[in-house]
N, C-alpha and C positions, 0 to 999 in steps of 0.2 A: 794313772796307770791306764785307765781305758783308753784315753786320747791318745797316750804314747804307743799304746798296742796298735790303735787304729792308724796312726801317721806311720808306723813302720809297716804294717800289713792293710793297706787300704781296701783290699778286697776282702777281709777276713769274714769268717762266719763266726759271730759273736753271741753267745748267750750269757747274759748278765743275771745272777741269782743274788739279790740285795735281802740281807737277814737282819731284822731290827725289830725290837719290841714296840715301836712307833707305828709299825704296821698292822698291831693286831686287830684294831677296828674295821681295817680294810679286809684283811684274809679271812677273818671270822665272817664277815657278810657275804663274801664271794662264795667261800665253801659252803656256807648255808644255803644260798642261791642256786648253788650248782653251776657257778661261772668259773672260769680259767683265772689262775692267778697271774696270767701274762697281761703286762699293761700294752695296749695298741694305741695308735692314734685313730684307729677307725671306730672303736668300741667306747662307748659312753656308759659310766655306770648308773643303773637305776634298780632300785627296789620294785619297780613296777606296782602292781597290785599286792605285793606281800610285805609292805612296808609295816602294816600292822601286826602281821603276824611275827615278824622279825623284832618288833618293838617289845613285843611279849617274851619271846626267847631272850633278847639281851636282858630284859629285866630278871628273868628267872635265873639266867647265867651269872648275874651279879646281886643275888638276892641278899648278899652279906654287906653290900655297899650302901650305907643309910643315904647317902647324896643322890644315887640314882634311883633309889627306892621313893624318895621324895618327890622326883620330878613328875610333873604331869606327863600324859601320854604324848600330848603335842610337843611339849618340851623336849623329852627323851627322843623322839621321832627325829626332829629338827637337829639335835646334837649328832645323833648317830648318821644322818644323811650328810651332814656337814663334814663330819670327820672322814667318810668315805670319799666324798666328791675331793676333799682337800688333798688327800694322798694320790687320788688318780691325775687330778690337773698337775701336781708338781712333778710327778714321773712322765706324763706325758710331755710335758715341756722339755725334760731332760731328753727322753727318747726322740723327740721332733728333733732338737739341736744336733744331736749325734747322727741322724740320718740325714739331716741336712748337710753338715760338715764332711762327712763321709757317706757319699750317696753310693759308692760301689760295694758297701759293706752291706751284710745280712745281720740284722741286730734284733736280737730278743731280749725282752725284760720281764722277769718274774719278781714278785713280792712275796716273802716270808716274814713270819713273826718270831720264830724260834728255830734254833738249830736241828732239834727233833723233827718238828713239821717240815723242814727242808729235805732232810733226809727221807722221811715219809713220802714225800711229794716226789722225790726222785725213783724210789722204789716203785711206787704207784703208777708212775707214767714212764717206767723203763727208760729212765732218762742217765746218760754217763754222769759221772762224777765230774768234779770240776778240774780243769788243766792249772787254774791258778786261783789261789785264795788269798783275798788282801783284807786288811782292817787297819783302823786308825781310831784314835780316842776311845779306847776299850779301858783305860786305866785311871779314869777320873773317879771320884768318890761314889757317884751315884751308879756308874756302872760296875764299879766293885761290889756294891752291894747285890747286884744282880747276878753276880757270878760270871761275868763277862770273860776273864781270861778264861776259865774252866771251859767255857762254851766255845771259845775259839779254838783252845787246845783240842776239844773233841773233835770239832770240825776238821782241823788238820790232822789228827790220828786216824778218824774214819776215811778221810780223802787218801791220805798218804797209803794207808792199807790197800785200798782199792785202785790207786794209780801212783805207784811209787816216784815217778818221775814228776808229778804234779809241783808247781813252784809255789811259794808262800813268801807273804810280806805284811809283817806288822809295821807300820810307821809309828814311831814311839818317841816322844820327847825325852831326851836322855837327862837334861839339866836345863837351865835358863838359858843357855847359848846353843845346845847343841842337840841334833836329833838322830835317830838312827833307823835301820831297818832291821827287824829281827826275823831270822828265817827259822822255820821248824824242820825238824826231822826226827824219824822215830829210828830206834836201834836194830828193830828187825821186822819182817812180815808178821803181821797179826799181833804187833806190839800194843799196850795199853798206855805206854808211856811217850812223852813227847818234850823234846828239847829245844830251846830257843838259842839261836847264836845272832849276836850283834855285828851289824855293819854300820861304823859311823858314817854320817853324811853331812 
């Protein structure tokens, strides 16, 4: 969807917000350090002199996790650093590829770990709600355990209430041979309900 948009609008100003629980390590660290959640090709993540301080913070935050509590300080520091660098490197490569392929576009990329933190970030930084909301692979067993569909529905509801002409697209496997795109709608302004309609592809 991103590349299709940029092919059709090569001079677009595109702000991408990626929301996924796998970003938790990175988002928690950059928030703690006071860094921006924006991924840029110029900035390199580093704890600097605060790694020991953050290691204690992370250990206290996960005080009910026996695996983390059993780790040595050095091992936990290494795992924390690796987790953050892994996320940054992956998304830097993605951003760099987009910028090279679509050099006339202005592209910004932000990471979030939960829908609540995403909306709090928009409010705190006085940012506009999304024009387009997309998702895929949210109805596997593991995602469903984490309430993925409810979270996506909440994102759709809040966004459509703020911007009724926003577009939504949930790419979903319908059966072994067919896929579909589910679009979201709300019945009225300030509604807390969301309905999905399927377009077979």
